C-alpha positions, 0 to 999 in steps of 0.5 A, a space after each residue: 146463232 145460225 141464220 135459219 132458211 126461209 121455207 122452201 116451196 112444198 114438194 114431194 120428196 121421193 125416198 132414197 131406199 136401200 135395196 134391202 133392210 139395213 142389216 143388223 150386222 154391217 158388212 166390212 167397212 172402210 173407215 173414212 179418213 175425215 169425219 163429217 164436217 160441221 160437227 163438234 166431234 169432241 163434244 159428241 164424244 164427250 156426251 157419248 162417254 158421259 151417257 155411258 158413264 151414267 149408265 155404268 154408275 146406275 147399273 153398278 149401283 143397282 147390281 150391288 144394292 145390298 151393299 150401298 145406301 138405299 137412297 143411292 139405288 135408281 128404282 126404275 133404271 133404263 139404260 141407253 147403252 148402245 143407243 147413245 152415240 146416234 142420239 148425241 149426234 141428233 141432239 147436237 143438231 138441235 140448236 134452234 131455241 124454238 125446236 121442240 123435242 118429244 123424248 122417250 125413256 132411252 132419250 137421256 143421251 139426246 138431252 145431254 147434247 141439248 143441254 141437260 146437266 149431268 147433275 140433273 141427269 143423275 138426280 132425277 132418276 134418284 128421285 131427288 128434289 128439283 130435276 124433271 119432276 121434283 121426285 114425283 115421276 119416274 126419273 127417265 120421264 123427262 122434260 126440259 123447258 126451253 130457256 133460249 134452248 130447245 124445249 123437251 116436251 114433258 114425256 109420259 110413261 106410256 109408249 107412243 104418246 110423245 108423237 102427237 104433241 110434237 106435231 102440235 108443237 111443229 104446227 104451232 111453230 109454223 103458226 107463230 111464223 106465218 100468222 103471228 109473223 114471228 121471225 124467231 120461229 123461222 127454221 124451228 122444227 119438232 123432233 119425235 124420238 121413239 123405238 121400233 116398238 112405238 111404231 105400232 102405236 096409235 100415236 105414231 100413226 096419227 102423228 105421221 098422218 098429221 105431219 104428212 098431210 099438212 107437210 109440217 116440219 117434223 122429224 121422226 127419229 126411230 132407233 131400232 134395236 129389234 126389241 120391244 122388251 122381248 118382242 121382235 121388230 117383225 111383230 111391230 111392223 111387217 118385215 121389221 123395217 118401218 122405213 121400207 114400209 113407208 116408202 109409198 107415203 107422200 110428202 115424207 123424206 125417208 132415210 135408213 141406216 146404221 146407228 152404230 156407224 158415226 159417219 153414216 149416222 151423222 150424214 143421214 141425221 144432218 140430211 134429215 134435219 136440213 130437209 125439215 128445217 128447209 120447210 120441205 116437209 117431214 122426214 123419218 130416219 130409222 137407225 139400227 142400234 144394239 140394246 146392250 142392256 136389259 130393257 130395264 133394271 128389273 128385266 133379265 134379257 137372258 130369259 128371252 135372248 140367247 147368249 149368241 144374240 147378246 154377244 152379237 149386239 155387244 160386237 156392234 157397240 157404237 162407242 169403240 167405233 166412235 173412238 176408231 172414227 176420231 182417233 187419230 183423225 181428229 185427236 190423238 190417243 192421249 187426247 182421247 184418254 184425257 177426254 175419258 178422264 175429264 168425263 170421269 171427273 165430271 160424272 163423279 162430281 155430278 154424282 156426289 152433287 146429285 146424291 147430296 140433293 135434298 129428298 123431295 118435300 112431302 108437304 108440297 105433294 098436293 101443290 100444282 094439281 091446278 095453277 096456283 099463285 107462285 111461292 118463293 122459289 117456284 119454277 114458272 110453268 112453260 105453256 099456255 097464253 102468256 099472262 099479259 095477253 090474258 089480263 089485257 082482254 076485257 072481262 066482267 062478271 056481270 051479265 048483260 040483261 038486254 042481249 038477244 035470246 040465243 040457243 046454246 049452240 049460238 051462245 057457244 059460237 058467239 063466245 068462240 067468235 069473240 075470243 078468236 077476234 080478240 086473241 090471235 093465239 086462239 085456234 079452233 079445230 076438230 073433225 068437220 068443224 071447218 067447212 061444215 061448221 061441226 055436226 051440230 053446226 056450232 062452229 058454222 061460219 067461223 072458218 069463212 071469217 077467220 080462215 083455215 089457219 085459225 079454224 080447221 078440220 083434222 084427220 079422224 083421230 081423237 088421239 091426234 086432235 088432243 095430242 096436237 092441242 097439247 103441243 100447241 098449248 105448250 108452244 103458247 097457243 090457246 087450242 080449242 079442240 072439238 071431240 065430235 061426241 063424248 064417246 069418241 073421246 075414248 081413243 084420246 083418254 091417254 092424251 087427256 089424262 097426261 094433259 091433266 097431270 102435266 103441271 103436277 108431274 113436272 112440278 110446275 115446269 110445264 102446263 097445257 091449258 087446252 079446251 076440249 069441247 065435247 057434245 054428249 048426252 041424249 038427243 032431242 028424241 033419240 039416244 044410243 050407246 055411241 052418240 048419247 053417252 055422258 059419263 062426265 064423271 070420268 073427267 072429274 076423276 082425271 086429275 088436273 081437269 076442270 069440267 064445265 057442263 052448262 045448262 043454258 046459253 048465257 052460262 055457256 058463254 061465260 064458262 067457255 070464255 073463262 075456260 079459254 082464259 084459264 091456265 088449266 085444261 078444261 073439258 067443256 060439255 055441250 049437251 046434245 039435247 040443248 044443242 038441238 032444242 031451245 031448252 037452253 035458250 037465254 039472253 046473250 050475256 055480252 062479249 065481256 062476260 066471264 063466269 068463274 068455274 066452280 060457281 053454282 046457281 040457285 035456279 029456283 029458291 025453296 025451303 023444303 028440299 034441295 035438288 042438285 043437278 046440271 046440264 039438260 036435267 036442270 030443265 026437267 028438275 025446274 019443271 018438276 019443282 014448278 008443278 009441286 006444292 012444296 017449296 023446292 030449291 033447284 041448284 044448277 052446279 054449272 061445273 062439276 070440277 070444281 063444284 060449288 060445295 059451299 052452295 050445296 051445303 048451305 042449301 041442304 043445311 037449310 032444307 034438310 033434304 036432298 035429291 041429286 039428279 043426273 044423266 050419268 049412270 048411278 054407280 060411281 056417277 058424280 052424284 055419289 061424290 056429292 052424296 058422300 060430301 053431304 053425309 059427312 059435312 051435313 049429316 046432322 042437318 038431314 031429315 031424310 037420307 040423301 037420294 039419287 035419281 040417275 040412269 040405271 046402270 045400262 047404256 043409253 038406248 036408241 028407241 024413244 020408248 026405251 030412252 024414256 024408260 031410263 032417263 029421269 023424267 019430270 014425272 019420276 022426279 016429282 015422285 021421288 021428291 014426294 017420297 023424300 018429303 014424306 020420309 
């Protein structure tokens, strides 16, 4: 293992730019007499030939699918042909055990150079057991846990989503090095691979902003084949050259060149990797490459490319140029033929082994939606706070009864403060959470106490906030990210969904147990469609997430602490009305109090009717019940993913009647799920139909008169209860 350099002083690195866009057809060249030193060129040639052979066997099999066994066909086949050589060169430079790589669907050559076995490289696209996902995800949606080697972060099927987690990984590496004083993290970097189409995505620009403003050790590797399926690069960035367009970016080291030329590619990539490893800040390198196949197996590029264009790309094939570069400078023609024969043998053996692998086990398909006790043979997940660190933290399920009375906001702040004190892996961040202390002042004073490395402000990008948190969690930190208002989470939906399904998609190879604090719901005296949205049901449908929605300060403390120690990601709702008033006030339950998610509470016991609710509606429902002669039981679910089915069923079987009250809209609100469960599992105990009282299907209005017209009020709750009791 090489010795990694200490970080250099931060400095502005001015880009060295070509005078014009790098041409797609390089001019006549003079072959260097000596290949770039410091590279294992035979190994690079081996992996490039392997990648080409893998593409050959998959494309040939798919073309002849009528005459081959059905289970030999790759259902979604993406070729890296033409992208392969430069990727392998890049992969050969990634040898730090704490490097993190964000890949995309043409990244198999780089993975081979990093350590992916040929059998896994073939078995995963075939959907066989094991591999990237145990047959659960598309075979090119790759990942590779770091076991003394670089980590390939779990890829997602959407374009551009690889960028922000890589930045989170890089920020985590600097945190491990500088704050946790981990010498093994010195020199570690994050590398994001993407095509020219991905430079138009939100994820790319968010990641670029974070990397440059924070001067993080990130390398952006853009392989430009001038095609986003059929759309030319000039539609992805003006002029078709992202490097030229970023020339004015501060703190960004830029390089641009020909990815078909092994000498140029090796020189530029080595220069960029060395720059990033030195601690001087991020770099971006754009290499032009040909796309020598259709976009994917089902795609026919002849529908949108001329024969001349296809032929021009074929003439730029980097593999013959690699051979010309190495023969005879480093190996004889006979040695190259021997290498080709070695690759053919290795790929054939891997193909037979991959095809002989078992099909994925359908009885396991429901496993790993959430963390679960391991079974024999299970792969353990990479990501999240190590179990030893969690078990060492004090915890009790019994709340203190003599604590100070706090509002909900102060309860959340205390829970954050205690966990920040006890767990050095906890980070709190989001828009305005640092100096200002949050728009609701929930994080007020935390940055002064713990510093800007632990509690910090972010750029205005929810995609960046959540994607960064995902990368940090995979790197072993405990990120607590704040989305300023529930509605503002919409730009981060892609990252949130991908985070929730990560454990399942990778068959327990990876997890990212982050906490996302998300204020929502109506304010004290005001609403509006942007700041007052609740729509919490969306995250119960986002598989893999836990969703907490406390109604008081004590529950908020216990649930937030449970979320911050969980091995699953959690959406933590903080209702705006409870943050702004004393309605959620309760005694502080203590620094060790942990409230398990999925455990509801009987707020008020009764025998005639059950009200099921959560969040701010708990207080209205209790007030309504207290003012009636009937015996009304009020249940606060506390969490809706998971939700306490047993408690609700037991109550409704006792009372025979149920009213579900929530602030989300009626159609497809979470109350519908509760009602369906009761209709199936408590039908014979019901004395009246299950009823729901929710906001009608309109956005939350601004003026108080209109707000009162749509929200379930105490009076309306009483009226609906009376109707149910009379039925």
